[in-house]
C-alpha positions in Angstrom: 5.3 -18.6 123.7 3.4 -20.8 126.8 0.3 -22.4 126.4 -0.8 -19.6 128.6 1.9 -16.9 129.0 -0.2 -15.2 131.4 1.1 -17.7 133.8 4.9 -16.4 133.3 6.7 -15.1 135.9 8.0 -11.4 134.9 11.8 -13.0 135.3 10.6 -15.4 132.7 8.5 -13.4 130.1 11.2 -11.2 130.3 13.9 -13.7 129.2 11.4 -14.6 126.6 10.6 -11.4 125.5 14.7 -10.5 125.4 15.2 -13.8 123.2 12.4 -13.0 121.0 10.1 -15.6 121.3 7.1 -14.1 123.3 5.7 -10.9 122.1 4.3 -8.2 125.0 1.2 -7.5 122.8 0.3 -11.5 123.0 1.8 -11.5 126.9 -0.6 -8.4 127.5 -3.5 -9.8 125.6 -3.7 -12.4 127.6 -3.2 -10.9 131.5 -6.6 -8.4 129.5 -8.7 -11.9 129.1 -7.5 -13.2 132.5 -9.0 -9.7 133.4 -12.3 -9.9 131.4 -12.9 -13.4 132.7 -11.9 -13.6 136.6 -12.1 -10.2 137.4 -16.0 -10.0 137.7 -16.0 -12.4 140.4 -13.2 -11.2 142.3 -13.5 -7.7 142.4 -9.6 -7.0 142.3 -9.8 -3.6 139.9 -11.0 0.1 140.2 -9.8 0.7 136.4 -9.0 -1.8 133.7 -6.8 0.2 131.0 -7.4 -2.5 128.1 -7.4 0.3 125.2 -4.4 1.9 126.7 -2.3 -1.0 128.1 -2.4 -2.7 124.1 -1.3 0.7 122.7 1.8 0.8 125.2 2.0 -3.5 124.4 2.3 -2.6 120.3 4.9 0.4 121.7 7.1 -1.6 123.6 7.4 -4.4 120.7 7.9 -1.6 118.2 10.7 -0.7 120.1 12.0 -4.3 120.4 12.0 -4.4 116.6 13.9 -1.1 116.3 16.8 -2.2 119.1 15.2 -0.9 121.8 15.0 -2.2 125.1 15.0 -1.0 128.5 15.5 -4.4 130.7 13.2 -6.9 132.4 10.2 -4.7 132.5 9.8 -3.9 129.2 6.5 -5.1 127.7 5.6 -6.8 131.4 1.6 -5.8 132.3 2.0 -4.6 136.1 -0.7 -3.3 138.5 -1.3 -0.3 140.6 -2.8 0.3 143.7 -5.3 2.4 143.4 -3.1 5.2 145.8 -0.5 5.8 142.8 -1.5 8.8 140.4 -1.3 7.7 137.0 -1.7 10.8 135.0 -5.3 11.4 133.1 -7.0 8.7 135.2 -8.5 8.2 138.8 -7.0 7.6 141.5 -9.8 6.8 144.0 -8.1 5.3 147.2 -11.4 3.0 147.0 -13.8 5.7 148.1 -16.3 7.8 147.5 -14.4 11.0 148.5 -12.3 11.0 145.2 -15.3 10.5 142.9 -14.3 12.5 139.9 -10.8 13.0 140.8 -7.7 13.0 137.9 -4.6 13.1 138.0 -2.8 15.4 136.6 0.9 13.3 136.1 2.1 10.6 137.1 3.5 9.1 141.0 7.2 8.8 140.9 6.5 5.1 140.7 4.4 5.0 138.2 6.8 7.2 135.7 9.8 4.9 136.6 7.7 1.7 135.8 6.3 3.6 132.3 10.2 4.5 131.7 11.2 0.9 132.4 9.0 -0.1 129.3 6.1 -1.3 131.7 2.6 -1.8 130.3 0.3 -0.6 132.8 -2.6 -2.8 132.5 -4.8 -1.0 135.8 -5.6 0.2 139.2 -6.7 -2.0 142.0 -8.4 -1.9 145.5 -7.8 -1.2 148.6 -9.4 -0.6 151.7 -10.5 3.1 151.8 -7.6 5.0 152.2 -5.3 2.2 152.6 -6.9 2.6 156.0 -7.7 -1.4 157.3 -6.7 -4.9 156.3 -9.1 -6.8 154.5 -10.0 -5.0 151.2 -13.7 -5.5 151.6 -14.1 -5.1 147.9 -12.1 -8.3 146.3 -12.7 -11.5 147.2 -9.6 -14.2 147.7 -8.9 -15.9 144.7 -8.1 -19.1 146.7 -11.5 -19.0 148.3 -14.0 -16.6 147.1 -15.5 -16.9 150.4 -12.3 -15.5 152.3 -10.6 -11.5 152.2 -7.7 -11.3 150.7 -5.9 -8.6 153.0 -5.2 -5.6 152.9 -5.2 -3.1 152.6 -3.0 -3.4 149.0 -5.5 -6.9 148.8 -6.9 -5.6 144.9 -3.2 -6.2 144.2 -2.3 -9.4 146.1 -5.7 -11.0 144.4 -5.0 -9.4 141.3 -1.4 -11.3 141.5 -2.5 -14.2 142.6 -5.2 -14.7 139.6 -2.6 -14.0 136.8 -4.7 -10.6 136.2 -0.7 -9.1 136.6 2.9 -10.4 136.5 3.2 -8.2 139.2 2.6 -4.6 141.1 3.3 -1.9 143.4 1.1 -1.6 146.7 1.9 0.3 149.7 2.2 -0.8 153.3 1.8 1.2 156.6 1.1 -1.8 158.7 1.6 -4.6 156.6 -0.4 -3.9 153.6 1.6 -5.3 151.0 2.5 -8.4 152.9 -0.4 -9.3 155.0 -2.5 -9.9 151.0 0.9 -11.7 149.6 0.7 -13.7 153.1 -3.2 -14.4 152.4 -3.0 -14.7 148.4 0.0 -16.6 148.5 2.3 -14.4 146.8 5.8 -12.5 147.6 5.9 -9.0 148.4 8.4 -6.7 150.2 8.0 -3.5 152.3 11.7 -2.2 151.5 13.6 0.0 154.3 12.0 3.4 155.1 12.8 6.2 152.8 13.9 3.4 150.0 11.0 3.9 147.5 9.7 7.2 146.9 5.8 8.2 147.5 5.9 11.1 145.4 2.3 11.1 144.3 0.7 8.4 146.1 -2.2 9.1 148.5 -0.9 9.1 152.3 -2.2 7.5 155.4 0.6 8.0 157.9 3.6 10.0 156.9 5.8 8.2 159.3 4.6 4.8 158.9 4.0 4.7 154.7 6.1 2.2 152.5 5.9 1.7 148.7 6.4 -1.6 148.0 6.3 -4.2 145.2 4.7 -7.4 144.8 5.0 -10.3 142.7 4.9 -14.0 142.6 8.6 -14.8 143.0 11.8 -12.3 144.7 13.6 -12.8 142.0 10.5 -10.5 140.3 10.4 -8.8 143.7 14.0 -7.6 142.6 13.4 -6.7 139.2 10.1 -4.1 140.5 12.4 -2.9 143.2 15.6 -2.2 140.8 12.9 0.3 138.9 11.3 2.1 141.6 13.7 2.6 144.1 15.9 5.5 144.0 16.4 9.4 145.8 13.2 11.3 145.0 13.7 15.0 145.7 9.7 15.3 145.9 9.6 12.8 149.0 11.5 14.7 152.2 11.5 11.1 153.4 13.5 9.7 150.3 16.8 8.6 151.1 19.7 10.1 149.2 20.7 6.4 148.0 20.5 4.7 144.2 18.8 1.6 143.4 20.9 -1.4 143.2 19.9 -5.0 141.7 19.1 -6.6 144.3 19.7 -10.1 142.6 22.6 -11.3 144.3 23.1 -10.9 148.1 25.1 -12.1 150.5 24.2 -15.8 151.5 22.3 -16.1 154.3 24.2 -18.1 157.4 22.1 -17.2 160.4 18.5 -16.9 160.8 16.8 -15.9 164.1 13.4 -17.4 165.4 11.7 -15.3 168.1 11.4 -16.7 171.5 8.1 -14.9 172.0 5.5 -12.8 171.2 5.4 -13.6 167.1 4.4 -17.6 167.5 2.0 -16.1 170.6 -1.8 -16.2 169.8 -1.2 -17.4 166.2 -3.1 -19.9 164.5 -1.1 -23.6 165.0 -1.1 -24.4 161.2 0.6 -20.7 160.5 3.0 -21.5 163.1 3.8 -25.0 162.1 4.1 -23.8 158.4 6.4 -21.2 159.6 8.6 -23.6 161.5 8.6 -26.0 158.8 10.0 -23.1 156.3 12.7 -22.3 159.5 13.7 -26.4 158.8 14.1 -25.7 155.4 16.5 -23.0 155.7 18.7 -25.4 158.5 18.7 -28.1 155.7 20.2 -25.7 153.5 22.8 -25.4 156.1 21.6 -21.8 158.0 22.0 -21.5 161.9 19.0 -21.2 163.1 19.1 -19.3 166.8 16.9 -17.9 168.9 16.4 -14.2 169.6 14.7 -12.2 171.8 12.7 -8.7 170.9 11.9 -7.1 173.6 8.9 -4.3 173.9 7.3 -5.8 171.0 3.6 -5.5 172.3 4.5 -2.3 173.4 5.5 -1.5 169.7 2.2 -2.9 168.5 0.6 -0.7 170.6 2.7 2.0 169.9 2.3 1.2 165.7 -1.6 1.9 166.3 -1.7 5.1 168.4 0.6 6.4 165.8 -1.0 5.4 162.9 -4.3 6.4 164.4 -2.4 10.4 165.1 -1.1 10.6 161.8 -3.9 9.3 159.5 -6.1 11.7 160.7 -3.7 14.3 160.6 -3.0 13.4 156.5 -7.0 12.9 156.5 -8.5 15.6 158.7 -9.6 17.3 155.7 -11.4 14.7 153.6 -13.5 14.4 157.2 -14.4 17.9 157.7 -15.8 18.1 154.4 -16.4 15.0 153.0 -16.7 12.9 155.9 -20.6 12.1 154.9 -19.2 10.3 151.9 -16.3 8.2 154.3 -17.2 4.4 155.3 -18.6 4.6 159.1 -15.4 2.4 160.1 -13.0 5.2 158.6 -15.1 7.9 159.5 -15.0 6.6 163.4 -11.1 5.4 162.9 -10.5 9.5 161.4 -12.3 10.6 164.5 -11.0 8.9 166.9 -7.4 9.8 165.7 -8.1 13.9 166.2 -8.3 12.7 170.0 -5.0 11.0 170.4 -3.1 12.9 173.2 0.0 14.5 172.1 1.8 13.0 175.4 0.6 9.4 174.3 2.0 10.6 170.6 5.5 11.4 172.1 5.1 8.0 174.2 4.6 5.7 171.3 7.6 7.4 169.6 9.8 7.2 172.4 8.4 3.1 172.7 9.3 3.3 168.6 12.8 4.5 169.3 13.3 1.4 171.8 11.5 -0.9 169.2 14.3 -0.4 166.5 17.3 -0.7 169.0 15.5 -3.9 169.8 15.3 -5.3 166.2 19.0 -3.6 165.6 20.3 -5.3 168.9 18.8 -8.7 167.2 19.8 -9.0 163.8 23.6 -8.3 165.2 23.2 -11.4 166.1 21.6 -13.1 163.0 21.4 -12.4 159.0 17.5 -12.5 159.0 14.7 -13.2 161.3 11.9 -15.7 160.4 8.1 -15.2 161.7 5.1 -15.7 160.5 3.4 -12.8 158.4 0.0 -13.0 160.0 -1.3 -14.6 163.0 -4.2 -16.3 161.0 -5.4 -17.6 157.5 -8.0 -15.5 155.5 -11.1 -14.3 157.8 -14.4 -15.3 156.2 -15.6 -12.3 153.8 -17.6 -9.7 155.6 -16.3 -10.9 159.4 -14.6 -8.7 161.9 -13.2 -11.4 163.4 -11.0 -14.4 163.4 -10.9 -17.4 165.3 -8.6 -19.8 166.9 -9.2 -23.8 167.2 -9.0 -23.2 170.8 -12.1 -21.2 170.7 -10.5 -17.9 170.8 -11.3 -14.9 168.9 -9.5 -12.2 167.7 -10.1 -8.9 165.4 -9.0 -8.8 162.2 -6.8 -6.1 162.6 -5.0 -7.5 165.6 -4.8 -10.8 163.5 -3.2 -9.4 160.9 -1.3 -6.3 161.9 0.1 -7.6 165.1 3.4 -9.2 163.5 3.9 -6.9 160.4 3.8 -3.8 162.1 6.5 -4.1 163.4 8.4 -3.8 160.2 7.0 -0.3 159.8 7.5 1.3 163.0 11.3 0.9 162.8 11.6 1.1 159.2 13.5 -2.1 158.3 13.3 -4.3 155.4 10.5 -7.0 155.7 9.5 -10.0 153.1 6.5 -12.6 153.0 6.8 -15.5 151.3 4.4 -18.7 150.7 5.4 -21.4 152.7 2.4 -23.6 153.2 -1.4 -24.2 153.4 -4.0 -25.1 155.9 -5.9 -27.8 155.9 -8.9 -25.8 154.4 -6.3 -24.8 151.6 -6.1 -21.1 152.5 -2.4 -19.9 152.3 0.4 -19.7 155.0 3.1 -16.4 155.0 6.9 -16.6 156.2 7.9 -13.4 157.1 11.9 -13.1 157.0 13.1 -9.2 158.4 16.7 -7.9 157.7 19.0 -4.8 158.2 18.4 -1.6 156.8 18.9 -1.5 153.6 19.5 -5.2 153.4 16.9 -5.9 151.0 19.6 -7.8 148.4 20.0 -10.4 151.3 16.5 -10.3 152.4 15.5 -11.4 148.8 17.9 -13.8 148.0 16.8 -15.6 151.7 13.5 -15.8 149.8 15.1 -17.0 146.7 16.6 -19.7 148.2 13.7 -21.0 150.0 11.5 -21.0 147.1 14.1 -22.6 144.8 13.7 -25.5 147.6 10.1 -25.7 147.8 7.3 -25.6 145.2 4.9 -23.5 147.1 5.3 -20.2 144.8 4.3 -22.2 142.0 0.9 -23.0 143.2 -2.2 -21.6 141.6 -5.3 -20.7 143.1 -9.1 -22.1 142.1 -10.2 -19.1 140.7 -6.6 -19.0 138.0 -7.7 -22.7 137.0 -5.4 -24.5 140.0 -6.8 -26.6 142.7 -7.3 -25.8 146.4 
């Protein structure tokens, strides 16, 4: 066993468990110790299942002793965003409107993780009903005066601080990739329909995705292999079996958008991402400029779709429990009810044009590289970010402008850490790929990780340095 097993990645811990040099009980105890020491400051969890997690770890250990091994997640401590059903436990969506709610059965993702032998440490905070990008209950482990991003910020902070080796979030407009970028971890929004959402609180039915979060792309591949695959309970689920996702085709060409995706971007973020593209060039990739039309229009269209569909999904909550909602979510849901049908339909037409534009760009290159978000982690409690030129922008625009394109098109998108600002805040590189091209996308991320050490950095809250 290492000096602190909680510092292991999923892949390394799985190898030690398979060899018998690491016990699931020891690993889970180390992670729970981190939770007890660090979460009072970070506020990642809505629920820590300490006793149940230790029982699951002991069960995983007994299975190993009898020759039962379910694969790379066997005995691995993971976290779930508090949108996923976990039988017998609350599913609060970080909202007072769901106080007392207990899930009757597992979400499909939760069940698949259990069946793979994973140890579920607990449920993590998000923006209320996942409608936001800062996760107000949680602090950033690199600097507790900064936000962790959202809406899966509890997962992002917990994984970065080693309070779980990986986990599952959801992504409607960037919600696994935003906290990954701001907390210095990796996250994948898969192709629409690849991972089922049965048993997950909805926000926007045509934009919601379930996605893995972890410290490395190899770990993301292990998670994706477990949770992907058709589920008849989700009407959007595609009839496509899960793959291994560890060995994709090599990336030979990488596209860099000429406009929009580097416009109105913090210069240190832009420089970090361009330096990452240079790493790919040094690895033998051909970097080319690509044009992606309708980018600004697509962002506006995405916001219209989210507003309308969120109000459809949560209309009953607004009507029956509106007084318990935070003012921000209550106002957003009320505004969504006023979206006109003609505007929603026009947004869907823009969506079609945007999807074709991205498909055309990806006919020319293997993946497209751009910043995950436009700015580093904002100050806690702030509604805006400031740029060095003196301009400001709302937090939601700074964080959703770039990642929302992948939700709108349904294409897979990956965020990996690619540097730090002079203030010691993480920078995220986003890579977008072809539909169901997760294996190639994850290989590209792994190539980058192997050529750099950004994924190895440890945040201050977990004993590292800025």
